[in-house]
Backbone bond lengths (Angstrom), bond angles and torsions (degrees), N, CA, C in turn:
res aa  C-N    CA-C-N  psi(-1)  N-CA   C-N-CA  omega(-1)  CA-C   N-CA-C  phi
1 M - - - 1.456 - - 1.528 109.73 -
2 R 1.301 116.01 128.94 1.461 121.26 177.06 1.529 109.11 -84.60
3 I 1.316 116.49 134.31 1.463 122.39 176.13 1.517 107.37 -111.46
4 E 1.322 116.36 129.15 1.462 119.40 -177.87 1.518 110.74 -144.81
5 D 1.336 115.73 159.55 1.459 119.28 176.61 1.527 109.53 -84.31
6 T 1.311 116.89 -178.82 1.460 120.24 -175.55 1.525 112.91 -68.91
7 N 1.338 117.41 -11.29 1.468 121.68 175.83 1.519 112.34 -95.16
8 G 1.328 116.58 0.86 1.460 120.75 179.56 1.508 114.95 88.07
9 E 1.351 117.61 4.56 1.460 120.84 178.35 1.524 109.92 -78.70
10 E 1.330 116.16 133.33 1.461 120.17 -175.85 1.523 111.75 -69.97
11 I 1.334 115.82 143.18 1.460 123.38 177.09 1.523 108.16 -111.45
12 N 1.327 115.47 122.57 1.463 120.27 -177.47 1.526 113.86 -121.18
13 S 1.323 117.39 -7.13 1.460 120.33 -174.69 1.523 110.54 -150.32
14 L 1.338 115.43 168.48 1.455 119.97 175.50 1.528 110.80 -62.06
15 E 1.327 116.06 -33.28 1.465 120.04 178.71 1.525 110.77 -64.84
16 D 1.331 116.28 -41.75 1.474 120.10 176.51 1.532 110.26 -61.86
17 W 1.318 115.84 -44.29 1.464 121.25 -178.38 1.533 109.89 -64.14
18 A 1.326 116.15 -39.96 1.464 121.12 -178.24 1.522 112.08 -61.17
19 N 1.328 117.28 -27.71 1.469 120.32 -179.27 1.530 112.16 -60.35
20 I 1.335 116.44 -26.21 1.466 120.53 178.44 1.523 110.15 -63.64
21 F 1.327 116.45 -28.93 1.462 121.68 -175.99 1.526 112.07 -102.84
22 D 1.331 115.80 19.67 1.468 119.96 -176.87 1.533 111.17 -83.47
23 T 1.320 115.26 60.66 1.464 123.48 173.83 1.526 106.74 -136.83
24 P 1.315 118.50 160.44 1.474 119.74 179.36 1.529 112.68 -54.88
25 Q 1.340 116.96 -40.92 1.454 120.15 179.29 1.524 111.14 -75.80
26 G 1.337 116.16 -41.30 1.456 120.46 -177.11 1.513 113.66 -64.94
27 K 1.319 117.31 -35.55 1.468 121.47 -177.79 1.523 111.91 -62.23
28 K 1.333 116.48 -25.41 1.461 119.54 178.72 1.528 111.24 -66.36
29 H 1.329 116.17 -26.52 1.468 120.65 -176.50 1.534 112.58 -92.87
30 W 1.325 116.33 -15.21 1.468 118.96 -176.84 1.525 109.75 -94.02
31 K 1.302 115.88 95.69 1.460 122.45 -177.75 1.518 108.42 -149.32
32 A 1.333 116.56 135.63 1.464 120.48 179.27 1.522 110.22 -56.17
33 G 1.315 115.73 129.81 1.453 120.82 -179.79 1.504 114.17 96.79
34 R 1.363 118.23 -16.53 1.447 121.72 176.99 1.527 109.21 -89.46
35 S 1.333 116.45 174.20 1.464 120.70 -168.13 1.533 114.08 -65.76
36 A 1.346 117.90 -43.39 1.465 119.85 -177.53 1.526 111.14 -64.03
37 H 1.320 115.65 -46.01 1.475 120.33 178.97 1.528 110.82 -66.80
38 S 1.327 116.25 -36.13 1.467 120.31 -176.48 1.513 112.53 -66.77
39 I 1.343 117.76 -42.04 1.463 118.83 179.14 1.527 110.08 -67.10
40 A 1.332 117.00 -35.41 1.465 120.38 177.53 1.525 110.65 -65.33
41 D 1.321 116.39 -47.02 1.466 121.38 179.66 1.524 110.46 -62.43
42 F 1.309 116.34 -41.46 1.466 122.18 179.77 1.524 111.50 -60.43
43 I 1.314 116.75 -46.40 1.456 121.02 -177.78 1.524 111.76 -72.35
44 L 1.327 116.87 -44.68 1.465 120.78 -173.30 1.522 113.59 -80.37
45 N 1.339 117.33 -35.43 1.462 120.04 -168.36 1.525 115.42 -122.66
46 R 1.321 117.72 -8.61 1.472 119.48 -172.90 1.530 112.83 -123.29
47 C 1.309 117.29 28.49 1.472 121.79 178.84 1.527 111.80 55.70
48 G 1.332 115.17 39.40 1.450 120.50 -177.18 1.515 113.94 -61.72
49 E 1.332 116.52 -36.00 1.461 119.49 -179.70 1.526 110.99 -60.27
50 K 1.329 116.70 -45.52 1.466 120.37 -179.90 1.527 110.92 -64.30
51 R 1.339 116.03 -38.06 1.467 119.97 -179.49 1.532 110.37 -66.57
52 I 1.323 116.95 -39.35 1.465 120.43 179.09 1.525 110.42 -65.95
53 V 1.323 116.89 -43.45 1.471 120.44 178.19 1.525 110.28 -59.08
54 K 1.329 116.24 -40.74 1.465 120.35 179.14 1.528 111.13 -65.06
55 L 1.327 116.61 -38.68 1.462 120.10 177.33 1.529 111.08 -65.51
56 L 1.322 116.24 -38.74 1.466 120.12 -179.32 1.521 111.55 -64.57
57 E 1.321 116.87 -26.86 1.462 120.61 178.17 1.524 111.61 -60.13
58 R 1.337 116.56 -23.17 1.461 120.30 -179.13 1.525 111.93 -71.20
59 V 1.339 117.23 -25.25 1.473 119.76 -175.38 1.528 113.62 -120.01
60 V 1.321 117.27 -23.00 1.466 121.42 -179.57 1.534 107.93 -110.61
61 P 1.325 118.29 113.35 1.467 121.08 -172.39 1.530 114.22 -80.26
62 E 1.316 116.78 40.78 1.459 120.33 175.65 1.534 108.91 -160.65
63 E 1.297 115.61 166.95 1.462 121.02 -177.46 1.526 110.79 -65.30
64 V 1.342 115.57 138.11 1.459 122.07 179.05 1.526 109.53 -119.79
65 V 1.325 115.99 134.61 1.466 121.95 174.80 1.525 108.29 -113.23
66 L 1.324 116.51 123.11 1.457 121.10 177.84 1.530 108.91 -87.87
67 E 1.321 116.27 131.68 1.466 120.31 -172.12 1.525 113.56 -112.03
68 K 1.326 117.28 -39.23 1.471 119.87 -175.79 1.516 109.92 -149.28
69 A 1.346 115.52 142.30 1.457 121.60 177.71 1.518 109.44 -132.26
70 I 1.343 116.19 138.09 1.460 121.67 -177.63 1.529 109.24 -130.05
71 P 1.346 118.46 111.92 1.463 120.07 176.14 1.524 111.35 -65.97
72 E 1.331 115.62 150.30 1.466 122.50 178.35 1.528 110.69 51.97
73 F 1.326 115.24 48.51 1.462 121.98 -175.83 1.526 110.29 -85.64
74 E 1.326 116.35 118.62 1.460 121.09 -177.23 1.522 111.27 -93.35
75 V 1.329 115.78 135.31 1.466 122.86 177.35 1.524 108.29 -125.06
76 R 1.330 116.88 120.23 1.454 121.09 175.84 1.525 108.77 -79.90
77 F 1.329 116.38 127.93 1.459 120.14 -178.65 1.518 112.91 -119.54
78 D 1.333 118.10 -5.35 1.453 121.60 174.88 1.527 108.35 -154.69
79 Q 1.320 116.61 -174.08 1.463 120.49 -177.02 1.524 112.55 -93.01
80 F 1.342 115.99 7.03 1.457 120.22 -176.25 1.529 111.65 -104.40
81 G 1.302 117.67 118.09 1.453 121.55 167.91 1.512 116.29 55.90
82 R 1.336 114.24 -154.35 1.455 121.31 -177.30 1.519 110.82 -72.66
83 G 1.332 115.89 153.45 1.452 120.48 179.78 1.518 112.42 -86.98
84 R 1.304 115.42 -169.12 1.459 122.47 175.60 1.521 108.24 -78.92
85 V 1.336 117.12 127.29 1.458 121.23 177.65 1.525 108.26 -103.65
86 H 1.322 115.91 107.82 1.464 121.27 177.21 1.524 109.26 -76.76
87 D 1.309 116.85 140.44 1.463 119.46 174.92 1.524 109.97 -58.72
88 L 1.313 115.63 -34.45 1.463 121.16 174.11 1.521 108.64 -153.03
89 G 1.325 116.63 125.89 1.452 121.59 173.93 1.518 108.89 -103.23
90 V 1.327 116.99 127.02 1.465 121.45 -174.71 1.526 109.59 -122.34
91 F 1.329 115.45 132.19 1.467 121.88 179.36 1.529 109.69 -114.37
92 G 1.323 115.50 143.74 1.457 119.19 178.49 1.507 111.60 -162.28
93 T 1.333 115.30 -171.53 1.462 122.10 177.81 1.518 109.47 -137.87
94 T 1.323 115.09 157.86 1.456 120.11 176.04 1.528 109.21 -98.53
95 H 1.315 115.49 170.87 1.465 121.12 -178.98 1.524 111.98 -59.10
96 S 1.341 116.69 -32.50 1.461 120.51 -178.27 1.533 112.55 -86.02
97 G 1.347 116.77 -0.02 1.455 119.86 177.01 1.517 115.56 97.30
98 K 1.325 117.42 6.22 1.458 119.91 176.71 1.529 110.11 -74.93
99 S 1.328 115.32 143.80 1.466 119.52 176.02 1.524 109.06 -86.94
100 I 1.340 115.95 149.02 1.459 120.37 -177.12 1.525 109.71 -139.75
101 F 1.330 115.47 143.00 1.464 121.83 173.72 1.524 108.59 -125.76
102 I 1.324 115.68 134.94 1.464 121.61 177.05 1.517 108.19 -120.19
103 G 1.332 116.28 116.40 1.457 121.07 175.09 1.512 108.60 -96.21
104 I 1.334 116.56 116.34 1.462 120.80 -174.31 1.527 110.75 -101.48
105 E 1.313 114.73 129.03 1.464 122.74 172.81 1.526 107.96 -109.47
106 S 1.324 116.34 118.79 1.460 122.29 -177.31 1.527 109.41 -99.69
107 K 1.340 116.23 131.78 1.463 121.62 179.06 1.530 110.85 -131.17
108 V 1.317 115.78 146.83 1.464 122.16 168.52 1.532 108.01 -130.36
109 D 1.331 115.64 -69.25 1.464 120.00 179.17 1.525 111.58 -128.50
110 E 1.348 116.27 19.00 1.458 121.10 -179.25 1.528 110.23 -97.52
111 L 1.336 115.86 142.09 1.457 121.12 176.66 1.528 109.98 -85.59
112 F 1.344 115.81 169.93 1.463 121.64 177.47 1.529 110.63 -81.64
113 N 1.322 117.35 56.38 1.458 121.43 176.56 1.525 110.38 61.26
114 R 1.324 116.00 -167.59 1.461 121.44 178.39 1.528 110.46 -84.11
115 T 1.322 116.16 173.21 1.462 119.62 177.51 1.531 109.49 -75.59
116 V 1.316 114.96 161.83 1.468 120.41 177.43 1.525 110.12 -58.91
117 S 1.324 117.37 -41.96 1.467 120.37 -177.93 1.523 111.51 -62.11
118 E 1.326 117.81 -40.36 1.459 120.69 179.61 1.527 111.22 -64.33
119 V 1.313 116.07 -45.87 1.465 120.42 -178.53 1.528 110.57 -68.52
120 Y 1.333 115.82 -41.53 1.470 120.28 -176.51 1.533 111.30 -67.73
121 L 1.321 117.45 -45.00 1.460 120.45 -178.57 1.528 111.32 -65.41
122 E 1.311 116.55 -38.38 1.465 120.02 177.23 1.528 110.18 -63.43
123 A 1.325 116.64 -43.16 1.466 121.00 -179.98 1.529 111.26 -66.33
124 K 1.333 117.14 -42.13 1.462 120.42 179.55 1.530 111.30 -65.38
125 A 1.326 116.33 -36.17 1.463 119.89 178.21 1.526 110.15 -62.50
126 K 1.327 116.60 -42.18 1.464 120.54 177.54 1.525 110.60 -63.67
127 Q 1.321 115.59 -41.17 1.460 120.63 -178.97 1.528 110.83 -64.39
128 I 1.310 116.90 -43.69 1.464 121.97 179.49 1.524 110.61 -64.08
129 A 1.351 114.96 -34.18 1.465 119.63 179.89 1.523 112.13 -76.85
130 G 1.328 116.72 -0.32 1.455 120.58 176.45 1.511 115.03 95.80
131 E 1.340 117.49 5.76 1.464 120.56 178.75 1.523 110.02 -83.52
132 A 1.306 116.30 134.00 1.466 120.22 179.57 1.524 110.00 -73.24
133 T 1.313 116.71 122.90 1.453 121.03 177.71 1.525 109.98 -153.78
134 N 1.319 115.56 138.45 1.466 121.87 176.62 1.523 112.24 -95.00
135 A 1.335 116.56 -0.05 1.463 120.16 -173.89 1.531 113.31 -58.43
136 P 1.342 120.08 -45.32 1.474 117.64 179.78 1.532 112.77 -59.52
137 A 1.337 117.02 -41.72 1.468 120.28 179.51 1.527 110.83 -64.59
138 R 1.335 116.74 -40.75 1.467 120.03 178.58 1.521 110.40 -62.47
139 I 1.319 116.96 -46.28 1.465 120.81 -178.23 1.525 110.69 -62.77
140 E 1.319 116.78 -43.32 1.463 120.01 178.97 1.522 111.15 -61.88
141 D 1.327 117.30 -41.17 1.470 120.70 177.21 1.524 111.08 -63.29
142 L 1.323 116.74 -40.53 1.466 120.77 -179.50 1.528 111.18 -67.50
143 L 1.311 116.99 -36.45 1.465 119.98 176.40 1.523 110.38 -63.43
144 R 1.334 116.69 -44.70 1.468 120.17 178.97 1.527 111.28 -65.14
145 L 1.324 116.70 -34.16 1.455 120.97 -178.93 1.528 111.85 -68.86
146 N 1.342 115.76 -38.14 1.463 120.32 -172.38 1.522 115.15 -93.39
147 F 1.342 117.39 -21.72 1.460 119.44 -173.99 1.529 110.94 -131.63
148 H 1.327 115.24 137.23 1.462 119.99 174.09 1.527 110.30 -75.54
149 N 1.318 116.12 -38.64 1.456 121.25 -178.21 1.528 109.49 -110.55
150 I 1.324 116.36 115.68 1.456 121.36 178.74 1.525 108.41 -95.51
151 D 1.321 116.74 105.79 1.453 120.98 175.60 1.523 107.89 -132.25
152 P 1.324 118.70 174.29 1.470 119.95 -175.67 1.525 115.32 -54.39
153 S 1.332 117.66 -26.99 1.466 119.91 -176.48 1.522 112.77 -64.08
154 V 1.339 118.27 -28.34 1.461 119.69 -177.19 1.532 111.62 -71.03
155 F 1.330 117.04 -17.65 1.459 119.80 178.89 1.528 112.05 -76.59
156 D 1.334 117.04 -9.37 1.464 120.89 176.40 1.527 112.32 -89.45
157 V 1.336 116.36 -4.75 1.466 121.06 179.18 1.522 109.61 -74.23
158 R 1.326 116.59 148.60 1.466 121.13 177.04 1.525 109.47 -71.58
159 Y 1.312 115.06 128.83 1.461 121.85 -173.19 1.524 112.81 -59.72
160 Q 1.324 117.45 -37.51 1.464 120.09 -176.72 1.520 112.17 -58.26
161 L 1.317 117.11 -34.03 1.463 119.84 -179.23 1.523 111.66 -65.38
162 L 1.339 117.58 -30.83 1.462 120.33 -179.82 1.520 112.09 -68.70
163 Y 1.350 117.06 -43.93 1.466 117.00 -178.73 1.529 111.88 -85.13
164 A 1.334 117.21 -16.03 1.472 119.32 173.41 1.523 110.19 -67.22
165 T 1.323 117.26 -43.07 1.468 120.39 178.34 1.527 109.99 -67.73
166 A 1.355 116.41 -45.65 1.464 120.26 -178.76 1.521 111.28 -60.72
167 G 1.326 116.40 -41.12 1.453 120.92 -178.21 1.518 114.14 -77.96
168 T 1.314 117.22 -2.95 1.468 121.19 174.52 1.526 110.25 -96.91
169 V 1.336 116.55 -48.74 1.469 118.50 -179.11 1.530 111.98 -72.05
170 A 1.353 117.25 -15.72 1.467 119.70 179.46 1.520 112.66 -71.25
171 V 1.338 117.30 -16.95 1.462 120.46 176.62 1.524 108.51 -75.02
172 N 1.308 116.77 130.62 1.464 121.70 -173.84 1.526 110.98 -79.01
173 R 1.331 115.61 82.51 1.456 121.74 178.80 1.523 109.64 -135.99
174 D 1.336 115.98 159.22 1.467 120.00 -179.70 1.527 111.26 -66.20
175 L 1.328 116.63 -37.91 1.454 122.55 -179.01 1.524 109.30 -127.40
176 C 1.323 116.82 136.17 1.468 121.13 178.52 1.525 109.03 -126.93
177 V 1.327 115.69 137.23 1.460 121.61 -177.34 1.524 109.38 -132.67
178 L 1.322 116.47 128.80 1.457 121.90 169.24 1.516 106.91 -97.29
179 L 1.323 116.31 117.96 1.464 121.40 -176.87 1.525 108.96 -115.20
180 I 1.323 116.08 112.84 1.461 122.04 178.60 1.521 108.23 -100.45
181 L 1.325 115.87 114.55 1.464 121.84 -179.21 1.518 109.36 -109.95
182 V 1.312 116.22 118.65 1.461 122.17 178.03 1.526 107.82 -101.63
183 F 1.338 115.60 111.87 1.462 120.31 -175.78 1.527 111.05 -92.18
184 K 1.309 115.29 124.66 1.463 121.01 178.20 1.530 108.88 -90.98
185 T 1.324 114.73 85.71 1.459 121.77 178.24 1.532 108.58 -100.41
186 H 1.335 116.21 -172.90 1.464 119.67 178.55 1.531 111.91 -68.71
187 L 1.334 117.40 -11.60 1.466 121.51 177.66 1.531 112.44 -102.41
188 Y 1.311 116.57 2.30 1.467 121.53 -179.34 1.523 111.07 -59.21
189 D 1.317 116.27 133.82 1.461 123.26 179.62 1.523 108.43 -112.91
190 E 1.330 116.40 108.90 1.464 120.47 -173.78 1.530 112.62 -63.45
191 L 1.331 117.55 -36.92 1.462 120.36 -179.26 1.529 111.39 -68.73
192 K 1.344 116.36 -42.53 1.458 119.58 177.10 1.528 110.62 -65.54
193 A 1.320 115.78 -37.76 1.469 119.71 178.57 1.528 110.80 -63.37
194 L 1.321 116.45 -38.84 1.461 120.23 178.25 1.526 110.41 -66.49
195 D 1.337 116.95 -40.05 1.467 120.43 176.35 1.531 110.75 -61.62
196 N 1.343 116.40 -43.30 1.463 120.33 178.56 1.520 111.69 -60.09
197 Y 1.325 115.83 -44.43 1.462 120.15 -177.95 1.530 110.29 -64.33
198 R 1.319 116.69 -41.76 1.467 120.25 177.96 1.520 110.68 -64.31
199 D 1.340 116.62 -40.59 1.464 120.47 178.93 1.525 110.88 -64.59
200 Y 1.328 116.37 -38.09 1.465 120.38 177.84 1.526 109.93 -63.74
201 L 1.330 116.85 -46.17 1.461 120.24 -179.25 1.528 111.78 -66.31
202 K 1.337 117.06 -32.20 1.471 120.55 176.07 1.533 109.97 -63.39
203 F 1.323 115.33 -44.01 1.467 119.62 177.63 1.523 110.99 -61.97
204 I 1.321 116.39 -46.41 1.465 121.62 -179.18 1.521 110.99 -59.50
205 A 1.333 116.65 -40.33 1.465 120.69 -177.91 1.525 112.04 -65.45
206 L 1.333 117.13 -30.39 1.464 121.26 -178.30 1.526 112.47 -90.14
207 A 1.330 116.64 -24.13 1.462 121.01 -178.87 1.526 110.68 -78.35
208 D 1.326 115.73 168.07 1.463 121.49 174.32 1.523 107.10 -82.54
209 S 1.330 116.11 88.06 1.467 120.00 -170.61 1.521 111.45 -137.63
210 S 1.315 114.64 162.48 1.463 121.45 173.72 1.521 108.35 -142.34
211 E 1.306 115.92 144.22 1.458 120.94 -177.44 1.524 111.04 -76.93
212 I 1.319 115.67 142.34 1.455 122.10 173.61 1.523 106.80 -106.58
213 L 1.304 116.52 116.81 1.459 120.01 -178.82 1.522 110.25 -73.25
214 T 1.312 116.37 134.49 1.461 121.45 178.93 1.521 109.17 -122.58
215 D 1.320 115.60 165.86 1.459 119.72 179.25 1.524 112.08 -92.35
216 E 1.322 116.27 6.93 1.457 120.90 178.99 1.522 108.22 -113.02
217 G 1.329 116.24 122.76 1.451 120.99 -173.72 1.509 115.74 -60.07
218 Q 1.342 118.70 -33.51 1.454 120.71 -175.43 1.531 113.39 -94.07
219 T 1.297 117.64 -3.97 1.461 120.73 179.56 1.520 109.26 -90.62
220 V 1.336 115.59 124.81 1.457 121.10 177.94 1.524 107.17 -111.71
221 A 1.329 117.09 125.64 1.460 120.82 -177.02 1.523 109.91 -135.44
222 H 1.338 115.16 143.35 1.459 121.07 -179.09 1.520 110.62 -141.90
223 R 1.303 115.10 157.97 1.464 123.74 170.79 1.528 106.10 -109.45
224 I 1.344 117.10 123.38 1.463 121.76 -175.11 1.523 109.57 -123.47
225 S 1.327 116.38 140.25 1.458 121.25 172.77 1.522 108.11 -95.88
226 V 1.335 116.12 118.52 1.466 121.77 -179.28 1.520 107.84 -121.01
227 G 1.319 115.93 106.63 1.463 119.82 -177.19 1.512 112.50 59.51
228 G 1.314 117.17 32.35 1.461 121.30 -179.77 1.515 114.27 84.90
229 K 1.346 117.46 -2.89 1.455 121.37 178.58 1.530 110.04 -101.77
230 E 1.317 116.08 145.51 1.459 120.45 -179.32 1.527 110.80 -84.25
231 L 1.321 115.55 130.62 1.458 122.24 177.29 1.517 108.81 -127.75
232 F 1.316 116.39 130.21 1.458 121.28 171.64 1.519 107.95 -91.73
233 S 1.310 116.82 136.61 1.454 121.45 179.53 1.523 109.57 -126.65
234 I 1.324 116.19 131.62 1.463 121.95 179.61 1.521 108.74 -127.24
235 Y 1.321 116.50 133.05 1.469 122.82 178.33 1.523 107.23 -119.91
236 E 1.326 116.67 118.81 1.468 120.15 -171.87 1.525 111.31 -139.48
237 N 1.320 116.78 140.74 1.467 123.13 174.33 1.523 108.98 -97.85
238 I 1.343 115.37 135.60 1.461 121.20 -179.37 1.521 109.37 -124.43
239 L 1.317 117.55 122.23 1.470 120.93 175.23 1.527 108.16 -75.37
240 L 1.338 116.35 122.20 1.462 120.42 -175.21 1.518 109.10 -138.36
241 R 1.311 116.13 68.77 1.459 120.86 178.22 1.520 109.81 -86.04
242 E 1.340 115.73 162.62 1.466 119.98 177.36 1.514 109.51 -63.60
243 S 1.338 115.68 136.02 1.483 120.23 -179.83 1.517 110.01 -88.49
């Protein structure tokens, strides 16, 4: 699998990968043990490609070949503002010739953003105060995309999960997979990880989804309908201690 930046330059090392975060804001996220560094280390040094292919076997009933991966890969899913930025966007094909996209979300001690209600109320307050913002319209569209029934309970869902799904199915591929990898590094926070897992299951329970049974006890996989499109979702914990 070729790894490249958004300009098409090949990435062969952690140093190459780090260049993506060579900005004042980006440098805050590039730290050993944190999510950005962990996904890079996993892919480059820990046989991450093979592990991802093995995970895909749980939801795709045929051989998958990964061809290209792009860190910080942005996908536009609506006409409002910036798109969904995947920690890693991966493209490949199946044995039968189907195209596949895997949007990877890397976690260590980070939560799934704020709740929909927090983001929506803040945006509406700005709108009422006369500030121009498309955020309320975007959030409303994302709610309609992810849920058949819009009731107060959906506002308790973590907002990041809504645009993570939208920004995965928006890629024009035969198969789309949202892969959430929780890395257990020396900075891993078990309580935050438990909150994330509960938030993920809350979203799954409200979405139009069905569980995919796997033979691995810690792998959680689901089939989700997002705007009428099928999305496979996998939630997996990866032990990633210093070697």
